[in-house]
C-alpha positions in Angstrom: 4.0 14.3 -14.1 3.9 18.0 -12.9 3.2 18.6 -9.1 0.6 21.0 -7.9 1.1 23.7 -5.2 1.7 22.1 -1.8 3.3 19.0 -3.1 6.2 18.0 -5.1 9.4 16.1 -5.3 13.1 16.6 -6.0 16.1 14.6 -6.5 19.5 15.3 -4.9 22.9 13.7 -5.5 24.0 11.1 -3.1 27.5 9.4 -3.1 27.2 6.9 -6.1 23.4 6.9 -5.7 20.4 9.1 -6.0 18.2 10.6 -3.2 14.5 11.2 -4.0 12.6 13.5 -1.6 8.8 14.2 -1.8 6.3 16.1 0.1 2.4 16.4 0.2 -0.5 17.0 2.5 -1.4 13.3 2.7 0.6 9.9 2.7 -0.7 8.6 -0.5 0.1 11.9 -2.5 3.6 11.9 -1.0 4.1 8.4 -2.1 3.0 9.3 -5.5 5.3 12.3 -5.7 8.1 10.1 -4.7 7.4 7.5 -7.5 7.0 10.7 -10.0 10.5 12.0 -8.6 12.0 8.5 -9.3 10.7 8.3 -12.9 11.8 12.0 -13.6 15.3 11.4 -12.3 16.1 9.2 -15.3 13.4 9.7 -18.0 11.4 12.2 -19.7 8.0 10.7 -20.3 6.0 13.7 -21.5 5.5 12.2 -25.0 5.1 8.7 -24.1 1.5 7.5 -24.2 0.3 4.7 -21.9 -0.8 1.3 -23.3 -2.0 -0.2 -20.2 -2.8 0.4 -16.5 -1.3 -1.9 -13.8 -2.7 -1.8 -10.2 -0.8 -3.4 -7.4 -1.9 -3.7 -3.7 1.1 -3.1 -1.4 1.3 -3.6 2.3 4.3 -3.1 4.8 5.0 -2.9 8.4 5.6 0.9 8.2 5.0 3.8 5.8 8.7 3.9 5.0 8.5 0.3 4.0 5.6 1.2 1.8 7.8 3.8 0.1 10.3 1.1 -0.6 7.7 -1.1 -1.9 6.3 1.4 -4.3 9.8 2.2 -5.6 10.7 -1.4 -6.1 7.5 -2.0 -8.0 8.4 0.6 -10.5 12.0 -0.8 -10.9 10.4 -4.2 -11.3 8.2 -2.9 -14.3 11.3 -1.3 -15.8 13.4 -4.3 -15.5 11.1 -7.2 -16.1 8.6 -5.8 -18.5 10.3 -3.0 -20.1 7.7 -0.6 -19.2 7.8 3.0 -17.4 4.9 4.7 -15.6 3.8 7.9 -17.4 1.0 8.6 -14.7 1.0 7.6 -11.1 -1.8 7.5 -8.5 -1.8 6.1 -5.0 -4.9 5.3 -3.0 -5.3 4.3 0.5 -6.4 0.7 1.1 -8.6 -0.4 3.9 -6.0 -2.6 5.4 -3.6 0.3 5.9 -1.6 -0.5 2.8 -1.9 1.3 -0.6 -3.1 0.7 -4.2 -0.5 1.7 -6.7 -1.9 2.6 -10.1 0.6 2.9 -12.8 -0.3 4.0 -16.4 2.5 2.3 -18.3 4.2 2.8 -21.6 7.0 1.0 -23.4 10.3 2.4 -22.0 11.3 3.0 -25.7 8.7 5.6 -25.8 10.4 7.8 -23.1 13.6 9.7 -23.5 16.2 8.3 -21.0 18.0 11.2 -19.5 19.9 9.7 -16.5 21.0 6.5 -14.8 18.3 3.9 -14.7 17.5 2.9 -11.0 18.5 -0.7 -9.7 16.9 -0.9 -6.2 15.8 1.2 -3.2 18.1 1.2 -0.3 16.8 0.5 3.1 19.2 2.9 4.7 17.9 6.3 5.6 14.4 5.8 4.4 11.8 8.1 5.7 8.0 8.5 5.3 6.2 10.4 7.9 4.1 13.6 8.8 5.5 16.5 10.6 3.9 18.2 13.5 1.6 20.2 11.2 0.5 17.2 9.3 2.5 17.7 6.2 4.0 14.5 4.8 7.4 14.1 3.6 9.5 11.0 2.4 12.9 10.4 1.2 14.7 7.3 -0.2 18.2 6.5 -1.6 18.1 4.7 -4.9 20.9 2.6 -6.2 21.7 3.6 -9.9 
């Protein structure tokens, strides 16, 4: 889950939570980086091999809400299915939403290195381009 030049992610401490920040030249790449940042905040997945691909169509009233929906989808797979994404792709959908594509492995195949996320906070969520067209997003995650 390594970023290429011009896009990436990082996690920063937040009072009793975790903050994920991501950036890229396009909305879909930025959202994918945010999901990679979330996964990388608590798990090392380099050695995990996916056993299936899950694709979810997500819609929302804003790009910030799409970010929350994507983060919540990953948390759902962790909690309900015991699976973790080892590869993430996001495609633009014709209705303005996104198609989130997750290559999933059993969570037992990953090395857990941090607190597992519980939910995305709706407070201080951001997903938008700057004046130059570079996208950035940030979200606080309850751990």
